[in-house]
ROGU-715623 format. One line per field, with one value per residue: residue number from 1; residue in one letter; x, y, z of N, C-alpha, C in turn. Coordinates in steps of 0.1 Angstrom, whole numbers, plus 5000, padded with zeros to 4 digits. Layout:
! ROGU-715623
k = (NUM;...)
r = (a;...)
n.east = (X;...)
n.north = (Y;...)
n.up = (Z;...)
ca.east = (X;...)
ca.north = (Y;...)
ca.up = (Z;...)
c.east = (X;...)
c.north = (Y;...)
c.up = (Z;...)
END
This chain:
! ROGU-715623
k = (1;2;3;4;5;6;7;8;9;10;11;12;13;14;15;16;17;18;19;20;21;22;23;24;25;26;27;28;29;30;31;32;33;34;35;36;37;38;39;40;41;42;43;44;45;46;47;48;49;50;51;52;53;54;55;56;57;58;59;60;61;62;63;64;65;66;67;68;69;70;71;72;73;74;75;76;77;78;79;80;81;82;83;84;85;86;87;88;89;90;91;92;93;94;95;96;97;98;99;100;101;102;103;104;105;106)
r = (x;x;x;x;x;x;x;x;x;x;x;x;x;x;x;x;x;x;x;x;x;x;x;x;x;x;x;x;x;x;x;x;x;x;x;x;x;x;x;x;x;x;x;x;x;x;x;x;x;x;x;x;x;x;x;x;x;x;x;x;x;x;x;x;x;x;x;x;x;x;x;x;x;x;x;x;x;x;x;x;x;x;x;x;x;x;x;x;x;x;x;x;x;x;x;x;x;x;x;x;x;x;x;x;x;x)
n.east = (4256;4267;4289;4318;4319;4339;4366;4368;4389;4402;4413;4407;4422;4426;4401;4386;4400;4394;4366;4363;4378;4363;4339;4344;4353;4348;4358;4362;4378;4392;4419;4424;4409;4423;4447;4438;4430;4456;4467;4449;4454;4481;4479;4468;4490;4509;4497;4499;4527;4534;4522;4536;4562;4556;4552;4575;4596;4620;4644;4664;4682;4708;4721;4747;4747;4746;4731;4705;4684;4649;4633;4607;4608;4620;4601;4579;4588;4591;4564;4551;4562;4553;4525;4523;4531;4510;4488;4497;4496;4469;4460;4450;4459;4456;4464;4483;4517;4544;4566;4596;4619;4641;4634;4643;4672;4675)
n.north = (2516;2506;2520;2501;2485;2495;2475;2452;2459;2481;2512;2545;2566;2551;2540;2564;2573;2552;2554;2580;2578;2558;2571;2591;2579;2551;2519;2493;2471;2443;2443;2470;2476;2460;2474;2498;2490;2484;2509;2522;2506;2513;2540;2537;2525;2545;2564;2550;2548;2575;2581;2565;2577;2602;2597;2583;2596;2606;2595;2569;2550;2527;2494;2499;2523;2544;2571;2566;2565;2561;2529;2531;2554;2548;2530;2547;2564;2546;2537;2561;2565;2542;2547;2570;2558;2540;2558;2571;2549;2543;2565;2587;2612;2646;2666;2661;2655;2675;2665;2655;2649;2655;2651;2620;2614;2594)
n.up = (7454;7485;7510;7520;7551;7579;7588;7616;7645;7637;7650;7663;7645;7621;7616;7611;7588;7570;7568;7557;7533;7520;7517;7500;7477;7454;7459;7441;7435;7450;7458;7461;7483;7501;7502;7512;7537;7548;7548;7567;7590;7593;7600;7625;7638;7636;7653;7677;7679;7681;7706;7723;7721;7730;7757;7766;7754;7728;7729;7744;7769;7763;7771;7776;7787;7769;7751;7729;7699;7704;7699;7688;7673;7649;7639;7637;7616;7595;7593;7585;7560;7547;7548;7532;7507;7503;7500;7477;7459;7458;7446;7461;7464;7468;7450;7421;7423;7409;7383;7395;7383;7356;7321;7305;7285;7268)
ca.east = (4265;4270;4303;4322;4320;4352;4369;4370;4403;4407;4410;4403;4427;4424;4386;4382;4405;4386;4352;4365;4382;4352;4328;4349;4357;4344;4368;4356;4387;4396;4433;4423;4404;4434;4456;4431;4431;4469;4468;4442;4462;4493;4476;4467;4504;4515;4492;4505;4541;4534;4518;4548;4572;4551;4553;4588;4607;4625;4657;4664;4695;4710;4726;4760;4745;4746;4718;4702;4670;4639;4629;4594;4611;4622;4588;4571;4593;4587;4550;4548;4566;4543;4512;4524;4531;4496;4481;4501;4492;4455;4458;4442;4466;4447;4470;4493;4530;4551;4576;4608;4631;4641;4631;4655;4678;4674)
ca.north = (2507;2512;2520;2490;2488;2494;2462;2452;2460;2495;2521;2559;2572;2541;2539;2576;2573;2542;2560;2592;2573;2550;2580;2600;2571;2538;2509;2482;2460;2438;2447;2483;2475;2455;2485;2508;2485;2486;2523;2524;2500;2520;2552;2533;2522;2558;2570;2543;2552;2589;2581;2559;2587;2613;2594;2578;2604;2602;2588;2560;2546;2513;2486;2504;2537;2554;2576;2561;2568;2551;2521;2536;2565;2541;2524;2559;2568;2535;2537;2573;2563;2532;2554;2578;2549;2535;2570;2573;2538;2544;2577;2595;2625;2657;2673;2653;2662;2677;2655;2661;2645;2660;2640;2613;2617;2582)
ca.up = (7461;7498;7514;7528;7566;7585;7594;7631;7648;7634;7661;7659;7632;7610;7613;7605;7575;7563;7565;7549;7520;7513;7515;7489;7465;7453;7458;7435;7434;7463;7461;7466;7497;7510;7504;7521;7551;7552;7552;7579;7601;7594;7608;7639;7643;7637;7665;7688;7680;7686;7720;7730;7721;7739;7771;7769;7749;7716;7732;7755;7772;7760;7782;7779;7792;7758;7747;7715;7695;7709;7688;7683;7664;7636;7635;7633;7603;7585;7591;7578;7546;7542;7546;7520;7496;7501;7495;7463;7451;7457;7439;7469;7465;7464;7438;7416;7424;7397;7381;7401;7375;7342;7311;7302;7272;7259)
c.east = (4268;4285;4306;4324;4335;4355;4371;4385;4409;4403;4407;4408;4424;4410;4381;4387;4397;4373;4354;4368;4370;4340;4332;4351;4351;4356;4362;4365;4391;4410;4433;4418;4415;4444;4451;4432;4446;4472;4461;4449;4475;4491;4474;4481;4511;4510;4498;4520;4543;4531;4530;4559;4569;4554;4568;4599;4612;4638;4655;4679;4697;4717;4741;4759;4746;4732;4715;4687;4661;4635;4616;4596;4613;4609;4579;4575;4589;4572;4545;4551;4557;4530;4512;4524;4517;4487;4484;4495;4477;4451;4448;4448;4456;4452;4482;4507;4536;4562;4589;4621;4630;4639;4644;4660;4677;4663)
c.north = (2514;2511;2507;2494;2486;2481;2463;2453;2473;2504;2535;2564;2563;2540;2552;2577;2563;2548;2572;2587;2566;2560;2588;2592;2557;2529;2496;2469;2456;2442;2461;2484;2470;2466;2496;2503;2486;2500;2527;2518;2508;2533;2548;2530;2536;2565;2563;2547;2566;2589;2575;2570;2599;2610;2590;2586;2598;2594;2579;2556;2531;2506;2491;2519;2548;2558;2573;2565;2557;2542;2525;2547;2559;2536;2536;2563;2559;2535;2549;2571;2553;2539;2562;2570;2544;2546;2571;2561;2538;2556;2586;2609;2635;2664;2664;2661;2664;2667;2662;2658;2651;2648;2633;2616;2605;2573)
c.up = (7474;7501;7522;7543;7570;7591;7609;7634;7645;7646;7655;7646;7620;7606;7606;7591;7566;7558;7556;7534;7513;7510;7502;7476;7466;7451;7454;7435;7448;7467;7466;7480;7506;7512;7513;7535;7556;7556;7565;7591;7604;7602;7622;7646;7645;7650;7678;7690;7686;7701;7728;7732;7730;7754;7775;7763;7736;7717;7744;7758;7770;7772;7785;7785;7781;7754;7732;7712;7700;7697;7681;7672;7650;7631;7630;7619;7592;7582;7583;7563;7540;7539;7534;7507;7493;7495;7480;7454;7449;7450;7447;7471;7461;7451;7434;7417;7410;7396;7385;7393;7361;7332;7308;7288;7262;7264)
END
């Protein structure tokens, strides 16, 4: 079975992730391919947010003259969290994390 071709619209980071993931693992279920696409698009959004923050800075001034966090900063944080969830749901983690919670009593 050949690797599924990267969907159109993916840019550098997302396309590289798609190719690497499909080379390392077979995604036979359509919902797994949909998750993989979400992860790839999220990487593209992360790269765009990082580029915006690199040029415009982490902070901006609001209409009252106060210094506030740039909106791309929140987007970057949300996209990073989403990407990590996609990786976990697809079981693409290299090493399984240890259970951080003690066993339940009941």
